[in-house]
DOMI-445252 format. One line per field, with one value per residue (C-alpha): residue in three letters; residue number from 1; x negated, y negated, z negated. Coordinates in nm, 2 decimals, always signed. Example, Ala and Ser with C-alpha at 12.3 -4.5 7.8 and 13.67 -1.06 7.14 Angstrom:
2
rest = ALA	SER
nr = 1	2
u = -1.23	-1.37
v = +0.45	+0.11
w = -0.78	-0.71
//
This chain:
476
rest = UNK	UNK	UNK	UNK	UNK	UNK	UNK	UNK	UNK	UNK	UNK	UNK	UNK	UNK	UNK	UNK	UNK	UNK	UNK	UNK	UNK	UNK	UNK	UNK	UNK	UNK	UNK	UNK	UNK	UNK	UNK	UNK	UNK	UNK	UNK	UNK	UNK	UNK	UNK	UNK	UNK	UNK	UNK	UNK	UNK	UNK	UNK	UNK	UNK	UNK	UNK	UNK	UNK	UNK	UNK	UNK	UNK	UNK	UNK	UNK	UNK	UNK	UNK	UNK	UNK	UNK	UNK	UNK	UNK	UNK	UNK	UNK	UNK	UNK	UNK	UNK	UNK	UNK	UNK	UNK	UNK	UNK	UNK	UNK	UNK	UNK	UNK	UNK	UNK	UNK	UNK	UNK	UNK	UNK	UNK	UNK	UNK	UNK	UNK	UNK	UNK	UNK	UNK	UNK	UNK	UNK	UNK	UNK	UNK	UNK	UNK	UNK	UNK	UNK	UNK	UNK	UNK	UNK	UNK	UNK	UNK	UNK	UNK	UNK	UNK	UNK	UNK	UNK	UNK	UNK	UNK	UNK	UNK	UNK	UNK	UNK	UNK	UNK	UNK	UNK	UNK	UNK	UNK	UNK	UNK	UNK	UNK	UNK	UNK	UNK	UNK	UNK	UNK	UNK	UNK	UNK	UNK	UNK	UNK	UNK	UNK	UNK	UNK	UNK	UNK	UNK	UNK	UNK	UNK	UNK	UNK	UNK	UNK	UNK	UNK	UNK	UNK	UNK	UNK	UNK	UNK	UNK	UNK	UNK	UNK	UNK	UNK	UNK	UNK	UNK	UNK	UNK	UNK	UNK	UNK	UNK	UNK	UNK	UNK	UNK	UNK	UNK	UNK	UNK	UNK	UNK	UNK	UNK	UNK	UNK	UNK	UNK	UNK	UNK	UNK	UNK	UNK	UNK	UNK	UNK	UNK	UNK	UNK	UNK	UNK	UNK	UNK	UNK	UNK	UNK	UNK	UNK	UNK	UNK	UNK	UNK	UNK	UNK	UNK	UNK	UNK	UNK	UNK	UNK	UNK	UNK	UNK	UNK	UNK	UNK	UNK	UNK	UNK	UNK	UNK	UNK	UNK	UNK	UNK	UNK	UNK	UNK	UNK	UNK	UNK	UNK	UNK	UNK	UNK	UNK	UNK	UNK	UNK	UNK	UNK	UNK	UNK	UNK	UNK	UNK	UNK	UNK	UNK	UNK	UNK	UNK	UNK	UNK	UNK	UNK	UNK	UNK	UNK	UNK	UNK	UNK	UNK	UNK	UNK	UNK	UNK	UNK	UNK	UNK	UNK	UNK	UNK	UNK	UNK	UNK	UNK	UNK	UNK	UNK	UNK	UNK	UNK	UNK	UNK	UNK	UNK	UNK	UNK	UNK	UNK	UNK	UNK	UNK	UNK	UNK	UNK	UNK	UNK	UNK	UNK	UNK	UNK	UNK	UNK	UNK	UNK	UNK	UNK	UNK	UNK	UNK	UNK	UNK	UNK	UNK	UNK	UNK	UNK	UNK	UNK	UNK	UNK	UNK	UNK	UNK	UNK	UNK	UNK	UNK	UNK	UNK	UNK	UNK	UNK	UNK	UNK	UNK	UNK	UNK	UNK	UNK	UNK	UNK	UNK	UNK	UNK	UNK	UNK	UNK	UNK	UNK	UNK	UNK	UNK	UNK	UNK	UNK	UNK	UNK	UNK	UNK	UNK	UNK	UNK	UNK	UNK	UNK	UNK	UNK	UNK	UNK	UNK	UNK	UNK	UNK	UNK	UNK	UNK	UNK	UNK	UNK	UNK	UNK	UNK	UNK	UNK	UNK	UNK	UNK	UNK	UNK	UNK	UNK	UNK	UNK	UNK	UNK	UNK	UNK	UNK	UNK	UNK	UNK	UNK	UNK	UNK	UNK	UNK	UNK	UNK	UNK	UNK	UNK	UNK	UNK	UNK	UNK	UNK	UNK	UNK	UNK	UNK	UNK	UNK	UNK	UNK	UNK	UNK	UNK	UNK	UNK	UNK	UNK	UNK	UNK	UNK	UNK	UNK	UNK	UNK	UNK
nr = 1	2	3	4	5	6	7	8	9	10	11	12	13	14	15	16	17	18	19	20	21	22	23	24	25	26	27	28	29	30	31	32	33	34	35	36	37	38	39	40	41	42	43	44	45	46	47	48	49	50	51	52	53	54	55	56	57	58	59	60	61	62	63	64	65	66	67	68	69	70	71	72	73	74	75	76	77	78	79	80	81	82	83	84	85	86	87	88	89	90	91	92	93	94	95	96	97	98	99	100	101	102	103	104	105	106	107	108	109	110	111	112	113	114	115	116	117	118	119	120	121	122	123	124	125	126	127	128	129	130	131	132	133	134	135	136	137	138	139	140	141	142	143	144	145	146	147	148	149	150	151	152	153	154	155	156	157	158	159	160	161	162	163	164	165	166	167	168	169	170	171	172	173	174	175	176	177	178	179	180	181	182	183	184	185	186	187	188	189	190	191	192	193	194	195	196	197	198	199	200	201	202	203	204	205	206	207	208	209	210	211	212	213	214	215	216	217	218	219	220	221	222	223	224	225	226	227	228	229	230	231	232	233	234	235	236	237	238	239	240	241	242	243	244	245	246	247	248	249	250	251	252	253	254	255	256	257	258	259	260	261	262	263	264	265	266	267	268	269	270	271	272	273	274	275	276	277	278	279	280	281	282	283	284	285	286	287	288	289	290	291	292	293	294	295	296	297	298	299	300	301	302	303	304	305	306	307	308	309	310	311	312	313	314	315	316	317	318	319	320	321	322	323	324	325	326	327	328	329	330	331	332	333	334	335	336	337	338	339	340	341	342	343	344	345	346	347	348	349	350	351	352	353	354	355	356	357	358	359	360	361	362	363	364	365	366	367	368	369	370	371	372	373	374	375	376	377	378	379	380	381	382	383	384	385	386	387	388	389	390	391	392	393	394	395	396	397	398	399	400	401	402	403	404	405	406	407	408	409	410	411	412	413	414	415	416	417	418	419	420	421	422	423	424	425	426	427	428	429	430	431	432	433	434	435	436	437	438	439	440	441	442	443	444	445	446	447	448	449	450	451	452	453	454	455	456	457	458	459	460	461	462	463	464	465	466	467	468	469	470	471	472	473	474	475	476
u = +0.01	-0.14	-0.14	-0.26	-0.40	-0.13	-0.17	+0.11	+0.07	+0.27	+0.33	+0.70	+0.77	+0.96	+0.77	+1.11	+1.21	+0.87	+0.71	+0.44	+0.19	+0.27	-0.04	-0.09	-0.30	-0.22	-0.19	+0.14	+0.30	+0.21	+0.58	+0.54	+0.31	+0.52	+0.69	+1.04	+1.08	+0.76	+0.82	+1.16	+1.00	+0.79	+1.09	+1.26	+0.97	+1.01	+1.38	+1.32	+1.15	+1.49	+1.64	+1.58	+1.52	+1.43	+1.07	+1.09	+1.28	+1.32	+1.41	+1.70	+1.54	+1.79	+1.83	+1.49	+1.49	+1.77	+1.65	+1.80	+1.98	+1.87	+2.04	+2.10	+2.05	+1.97	+2.04	+1.69	+1.43	+1.49	+1.62	+1.58	+1.28	+1.07	+1.21	+1.17	+1.44	+1.68	+1.94	+2.11	+2.03	+2.03	+1.92	+2.26	+2.42	+2.68	+2.89	+2.88	+2.50	+2.44	+2.66	+2.50	+2.16	+2.26	+2.37	+2.01	+1.86	+2.07	+1.98	+1.62	+1.49	+1.32	+1.17	+1.42	+1.32	+1.35	+1.71	+1.77	+1.86	+1.77	+1.70	+1.75	+2.11	+2.19	+2.09	+2.30	+2.62	+2.57	+2.52	+2.82	+3.03	+2.91	+3.02	+3.35	+3.42	+3.33	+3.57	+3.85	+3.80	+3.80	+4.12	+4.01	+3.90	+4.00	+3.82	+3.76	+3.52	+3.21	+2.91	+2.77	+2.46	+2.15	+2.30	+2.63	+2.83	+3.10	+2.96	+3.21	+3.26	+3.53	+3.74	+3.64	+3.84	+3.59	+3.36	+3.54	+3.59	+3.22	+3.11	+3.33	+3.19	+2.84	+2.93	+3.07	+2.75	+2.51	+2.72	+2.52	+2.20	+2.35	+2.33	+2.66	+2.72	+2.67	+2.90	+3.18	+3.12	+3.11	+3.43	+3.60	+3.45	+3.60	+3.94	+3.96	+3.87	+4.12	+4.41	+4.32	+4.29	+4.61	+4.78	+4.60	+4.50	+4.80	+4.69	+4.47	+4.11	+3.80	+3.61	+3.27	+3.09	+3.27	+3.41	+3.78	+4.07	+4.30	+4.34	+3.98	+3.91	+3.60	+3.77	+4.05	+3.80	+3.60	+3.92	+4.03	+3.71	+3.74	+4.10	+4.00	+3.72	+3.89	+4.17	+3.92	+3.69	+3.51	+3.40	+3.73	+3.93	+4.30	+4.45	+4.76	+5.05	+5.00	+4.67	+4.82	+5.05	+4.76	+4.56	+4.85	+4.92	+4.56	+4.53	+4.83	+4.72	+4.37	+4.52	+4.69	+4.35	+4.32	+4.39	+4.36	+4.00	+3.84	+3.90	+3.95	+3.77	+4.03	+4.39	+4.61	+4.33	+4.25	+3.91	+3.68	+3.67	+3.39	+3.46	+3.48	+3.34	+3.22	+2.94	+3.16	+3.36	+3.05	+2.95	+3.29	+3.14	+2.83	+3.03	+3.40	+3.62	+3.60	+3.47	+3.19	+3.39	+3.68	+3.69	+3.83	+3.54	+3.31	+3.48	+3.41	+3.04	+3.00	+3.11	+2.88	+2.59	+2.65	+2.72	+2.35	+2.16	+2.30	+2.11	+2.42	+2.60	+2.64	+2.55	+2.23	+1.93	+1.62	+1.42	+1.60	+1.47	+1.11	+1.17	+1.32	+1.00	+0.82	+1.08	+1.23	+1.58	+1.82	+1.86	+2.22	+2.38	+2.71	+2.94	+2.90	+3.01	+2.79	+2.61	+2.44	+2.07	+2.03	+2.06	+2.43	+2.35	+2.19	+2.42	+2.27	+2.52	+2.51	+2.33	+2.05	+2.00	+2.01	+1.80	+2.10	+2.33	+2.08	+2.02	+2.40	+2.44	+2.16	+2.32	+2.65	+2.48	+2.30	+2.62	+2.79	+2.50	+2.55	+2.92	+2.85	+2.61	+2.86	+3.15	+2.96	+3.17	+3.13	+3.43	+3.46	+3.78	+3.89	+3.80	+3.46	+3.34	+3.17	+2.98	+2.84	+2.77	+2.52	+2.33	+2.33	+2.61	+2.92	+3.16	+2.88	+2.66	+2.61	+2.66	+2.28	+2.21	+2.43	+2.29	+1.94	+2.02	+2.19	+1.90	+1.65	+1.85	+1.88	+1.50	+1.40	+1.64	+1.48	+1.14	+1.23	+1.31	+0.96	+0.80	+0.96	+0.90	+0.65	+0.38	+0.68	+0.87	+1.23	+1.40	+1.77	+1.74	+1.51	+1.48	+1.69	+1.45	+1.10	+1.16	+1.00	+1.18	+1.42	+1.65	+1.59	+1.30	+1.31	+1.69	+1.78	+2.05	+1.80	+1.59	+1.90	+2.05	+1.72	+1.71	+2.07	+2.01	+1.70	+1.90	+2.17	+1.89	+1.78	+2.15	+2.09	+2.36	+2.57	+2.92	+3.01	+3.09	+3.43	+3.57	+3.57	+3.86	+4.00	+3.87	+4.08	+4.05	+4.31	+4.65	+4.72
v = +0.00	-0.34	-0.61	-0.96	-1.14	-1.39	-1.71	-1.94	-2.25	-2.23	-2.60	-2.66	-2.29	-2.20	-1.93	-1.81	-1.69	-1.52	-1.42	-1.62	-1.35	-1.32	-1.32	-1.62	-1.43	-1.06	-0.86	-0.92	-0.72	-0.86	-0.88	-1.00	-0.71	-0.44	-0.18	-0.16	+0.21	+0.33	+0.13	+0.30	+0.63	+0.51	+0.36	+0.71	+0.85	+0.58	+0.64	+1.01	+0.93	+0.86	+1.20	+1.50	+1.86	+2.17	+2.08	+1.70	+1.64	+1.32	+1.27	+1.06	+0.74	+0.70	+1.06	+1.23	+1.59	+1.57	+1.64	+1.60	+1.86	+1.90	+1.67	+1.38	+1.04	+0.77	+0.41	+0.31	+0.41	+0.09	+0.05	-0.23	-0.08	-0.06	-0.37	-0.70	-0.94	-0.67	-0.54	-0.28	+0.09	+0.22	+0.57	+0.71	+0.87	+0.66	+0.85	+0.58	+0.52	+0.89	+0.94	+0.65	+0.80	+1.15	+1.01	+0.86	+1.21	+1.39	+1.14	+1.09	+1.39	+1.54	+1.89	+2.16	+2.50	+2.81	+2.85	+2.47	+2.41	+2.09	+2.17	+1.81	+1.81	+2.15	+2.01	+1.70	+1.90	+2.11	+1.82	+1.64	+1.96	+1.96	+1.59	+1.66	+1.96	+1.76	+1.49	+1.74	+1.88	+1.53	+1.40	+1.04	+1.01	+1.09	+1.21	+0.85	+0.81	+0.63	+0.71	+1.02	+1.10	+1.28	+1.60	+1.55	+1.45	+1.18	+0.84	+0.58	+0.37	+0.27	+0.45	+0.34	+0.52	+0.45	+0.70	+1.01	+0.88	+0.79	+1.12	+1.31	+1.12	+1.21	+1.58	+1.59	+1.42	+1.66	+1.98	+2.15	+2.13	+2.34	+2.72	+2.92	+2.93	+2.57	+2.49	+2.66	+2.45	+2.14	+2.23	+2.26	+1.92	+1.74	+1.92	+1.81	+1.45	+1.47	+1.57	+1.31	+1.03	+1.11	+1.06	+0.72	+0.53	+0.28	+0.20	-0.05	+0.04	-0.11	-0.29	-0.24	-0.47	-0.32	-0.64	-0.64	-0.40	-0.48	-0.41	-0.40	-0.46	-0.23	+0.06	+0.05	+0.04	+0.33	+0.53	+0.45	+0.58	+0.90	+0.96	+0.90	+1.14	+1.41	+1.40	+1.52	+1.73	+2.03	+2.19	+2.38	+2.16	+2.17	+1.82	+1.76	+1.57	+1.27	+1.18	+1.01	+0.80	+0.70	+0.58	+0.37	+0.22	+0.12	-0.04	-0.25	-0.34	-0.43	-0.69	-0.86	-0.96	-1.22	-1.56	-1.77	-1.83	-1.51	-1.17	-1.18	-0.92	-0.83	-0.90	-0.90	-0.94	-1.22	-1.28	-1.57	-1.88	-1.83	-1.46	-1.52	-1.50	-1.18	-0.96	-0.64	-0.74	-0.70	-0.38	-0.24	-0.22	-0.02	+0.22	+0.19	+0.19	-0.18	-0.25	-0.50	-0.65	-0.75	-1.13	-1.21	-1.02	-1.24	-1.55	-1.42	-1.34	-1.69	-1.83	-1.58	-1.70	-2.07	-2.04	-1.92	-2.05	-2.40	-2.66	-2.87	-2.58	-2.59	-2.23	-2.26	-2.04	-2.27	-1.96	-1.94	-2.28	-2.18	-1.84	-2.03	-2.23	-1.89	-1.75	-1.53	-1.46	-1.56	-1.35	-1.28	-1.25	-1.09	-1.38	-1.76	-1.74	-1.46	-1.47	-1.13	-1.10	-0.78	-0.95	-0.97	-1.16	-1.45	-1.51	-1.72	-1.94	-1.88	-1.54	-1.44	-1.28	-0.90	-0.67	-0.43	-0.74	-0.86	-0.52	-0.47	-0.80	-0.70	-0.36	-0.52	-0.73	-0.44	-0.25	-0.55	-0.57	-0.20	-0.26	-0.55	-0.35	-0.06	-0.29	-0.55	-0.81	-1.07	-1.05	-1.44	-1.61	-1.89	-1.69	-1.57	-1.89	-2.02	-1.71	-1.70	-2.06	-2.00	-1.79	-2.04	-1.83	-1.94	-1.89	-1.92	-1.66	-1.31	-0.99	-0.92	-1.26	-1.20	-0.85	-0.99	-1.28	-1.04	-0.80	-1.08	-1.23	-0.90	-0.83	-1.14	-1.06	-0.72	-0.87	-1.12	-0.81	-0.69	-1.02	-1.05	-0.69	-0.60	-0.41	-0.26	-0.16	-0.29	-0.42	-0.50	-0.88	-1.16	-1.50	-1.74	-2.02	-1.88	-1.53	-1.30	-0.98	-0.97	-0.75	-0.37	-0.21	+0.04	+0.03	+0.34	+0.15	-0.11	+0.16	+0.33	+0.02	-0.07	+0.29	+0.25	-0.08	+0.04	+0.34	+0.10	-0.10	+0.21	+0.29	+0.62	+0.63	+0.94	+0.97	+1.24	+1.60	+1.52	+1.52	+1.20	+0.97	+0.64	+0.36	+0.08	-0.20	-0.36	-0.41	-0.77
w = -0.01	+0.09	-0.18	-0.18	-0.47	-0.58	-0.79	-0.93	-1.14	-1.47	-1.48	-1.56	-1.61	-1.91	-2.11	-2.25	-1.89	-1.81	-2.14	-2.32	-2.21	-1.84	-1.63	-1.40	-1.15	-1.05	-0.74	-0.55	-0.27	+0.08	+0.16	+0.53	+0.61	+0.42	+0.64	+0.48	+0.60	+0.46	+0.14	+0.11	+0.08	-0.20	-0.37	-0.35	-0.55	-0.82	-0.84	-0.88	-1.22	-1.36	-1.28	-1.52	-1.44	-1.63	-1.59	-1.64	-1.96	-2.17	-2.53	-2.65	-2.78	-3.05	-3.14	-3.19	-3.11	-2.86	-2.50	-2.16	-1.96	-1.60	-1.34	-1.56	-1.38	-1.63	-1.54	-1.65	-1.90	-2.10	-2.45	-2.70	-2.88	-2.55	-2.38	-2.56	-2.50	-2.41	-2.66	-2.42	-2.41	-2.05	-2.13	-2.04	-1.74	-1.56	-1.32	-1.05	-1.07	-1.06	-0.75	-0.57	-0.65	-0.54	-0.20	-0.17	-0.26	-0.02	+0.28	+0.18	+0.40	+0.11	+0.16	+0.04	-0.11	+0.11	+0.21	+0.26	-0.10	-0.29	-0.66	-0.76	-0.62	-0.75	-1.10	-1.03	-0.95	-1.26	-1.48	-1.33	-1.39	-1.75	-1.80	-1.64	-1.85	-2.16	-2.06	-2.00	-2.35	-2.51	-2.67	-2.61	-2.25	-1.89	-1.59	-1.51	-1.80	-1.70	-1.93	-2.08	-2.29	-2.15	-2.28	-2.10	-2.40	-2.39	-2.49	-2.62	-2.32	-2.07	-1.81	-1.45	-1.17	-0.89	-1.06	-0.97	-0.63	-0.54	-0.73	-0.48	-0.18	-0.30	-0.34	+0.01	+0.14	-0.03	+0.00	+0.26	+0.04	-0.23	-0.28	-0.26	-0.64	-0.68	-0.37	-0.56	-0.87	-0.64	-0.48	-0.83	-0.92	-0.62	-0.66	-1.02	-0.92	-0.64	-0.85	-1.12	-0.87	-0.71	-1.06	-1.13	-0.81	-0.86	-1.21	-1.35	-1.43	-1.58	-1.30	-1.16	-1.39	-1.70	-1.82	-1.74	-1.69	-1.38	-1.02	-0.89	-0.53	-0.55	-0.73	-0.47	-0.18	-0.31	-0.37	-0.02	+0.13	-0.08	+0.02	+0.39	+0.38	+0.17	+0.43	+0.70	+0.48	+0.62	+0.30	+0.25	+0.02	+0.07	+0.13	-0.07	+0.08	-0.13	+0.02	+0.33	+0.11	-0.12	+0.19	+0.31	-0.03	-0.10	+0.25	+0.18	-0.18	-0.09	+0.15	-0.14	-0.29	-0.02	-0.17	+0.15	+0.10	-0.01	-0.14	-0.52	-0.72	-0.96	-1.00	-1.31	-1.56	-1.79	-1.63	-1.70	-1.48	-1.21	-1.14	-0.76	-0.53	-0.65	-0.50	-0.56	-0.25	-0.03	-0.23	-0.12	+0.23	+0.10	-0.11	-0.02	+0.28	+0.38	+0.73	+0.78	+1.07	+0.85	+0.91	+0.56	+0.42	+0.63	+0.48	+0.14	+0.23	+0.35	+0.01	-0.16	+0.02	-0.01	-0.38	-0.46	-0.16	-0.10	-0.31	-0.34	-0.52	-0.89	-0.90	-0.68	-0.79	-0.77	-0.68	-0.35	-0.26	-0.32	-0.14	+0.16	+0.20	+0.23	+0.49	+0.23	+0.08	-0.05	-0.36	-0.47	-0.81	-0.93	-0.96	-1.04	-1.39	-1.50	-1.84	-1.87	-1.85	-2.06	-2.38	-2.48	-2.79	-2.59	-2.29	-2.01	-1.83	-1.45	-1.47	-1.25	-0.91	-0.90	-0.69	-0.61	-0.52	-0.28	-0.13	-0.08	+0.10	+0.32	+0.39	+0.47	+0.73	+0.88	+0.91	+1.07	+1.33	+1.40	+1.45	+1.68	+1.87	+1.91	+2.03	+2.21	+2.04	+1.76	+1.52	+1.54	+1.43	+1.20	+0.89	+1.00	+1.18	+0.86	+0.81	+1.15	+1.16	+0.87	+1.10	+1.39	+1.58	+1.74	+2.03	+2.29	+2.12	+2.26	+2.08	+2.11	+1.95	+1.66	+1.59	+1.60	+1.37	+1.13	+1.12	+1.07	+0.79	+0.60	+0.65	+0.47	+0.18	+0.13	+0.16	-0.12	-0.34	-0.24	-0.32	-0.67	-0.76	-1.03	-0.82	-0.63	-0.93	-0.95	-1.26	-1.29	-1.23	-1.13	-1.30	-1.11	-1.16	-1.13	-0.98	-1.24	-1.31	-1.60	-1.80	-1.79	-1.60	-1.32	-1.27	-1.07	-0.88	-0.76	-0.59	-0.45	-0.31	-0.13	+0.02	+0.14	+0.30	+0.48	+0.61	+0.75	+0.90	+1.10	+1.18	+1.00	+0.73	+0.81	+0.66	+0.41	+0.52	+0.72	+1.05	+1.27	+1.18	+1.27	+1.03	+0.93	+0.68	+0.44	+0.61	+0.69
//
């Protein structure tokens, strides 16, 4: 890996943001020279450090003598005792994070053992089955329970009904890399998730950021993708009659999230001011059933970019101005009123950019470029015009020009992540003023989102194990 010696004056920097002992000179990634595809392979190895096996075992940091079961995907190896300035413990298995990670393992092209089996994915399915069984046996949680210990026990947490959907999408994606016995377990997992989701998809649920209970755009989008893919699955799961109705209902309900300017993240919830525009709308393209060509999505994306990259915005991240001078960025956060930086006891108004949010936006643009290449047309109308105008595109632009501009824009977003990484390691967040990494270290989802974006860049993001289908967005 090529690195360049990097120096930055500390004048005006706030030690509270970067740590009083942060070095002023250290090797930095040569972001302009880095091959993103080659780097993604390295990131896949860093991501794998957070996945246990029978040979790679971790100890629960708060329960000495308690050791991980194989197949546990921890969110990060950070907990308060080893991460100063952070009061949250991430050494747990979140269903959503684990599924997103499993998808990347399945599509990473790792060498299988003889017979075409991936041991990591076999472990993942067995751990998921353990967690599901423990949820079933609990009197206090549902199959939508979001978080489990490293031994697969229920952790007191919220119910998040995007989890069973994205877990099932992951299993359909990785199914061919399992042995016969594990395939049987995998099918049982999906069948249980399917039955559960058919009962609850019309209900409120805790949202992606685990802050509010309501009608979540992201959860609905992920459920929609799951129901569409299960309806054409090729792994032998019978499709109940209710699936078609669920697809139609979710399409119509997603359309209701449009408020005339943007898609609203969550409905019928007492959310704080500044919750929109929310990056989870764009993340719904990466993990859910929302098409990147949806022009109302593009209207939302334009607002997302302006709120953090426009110096006139009250939510502007100063780091994006410094990065723009280097031909990098912008970096994206979760939502304008964010206050979380890993330390719940000391909230920060406005929050900070996240690696996964930035990678998700880059992936969305790569997917949009791929769609424009395939159709030969730019989805330009009164809703999407501001989004394309930010890229210097308009009615006179060709499809080839639009595709090239989108890809170039996404490339510099990923290179901003590389530039602000700590010797290529990715934390959860970057400081919005000076760009140093913040919050928990080595967030699994940060790596997975980068890998997913690079696959979309290469137009190499195959769908789950299902037959071809007609894809639609929310009904207008």
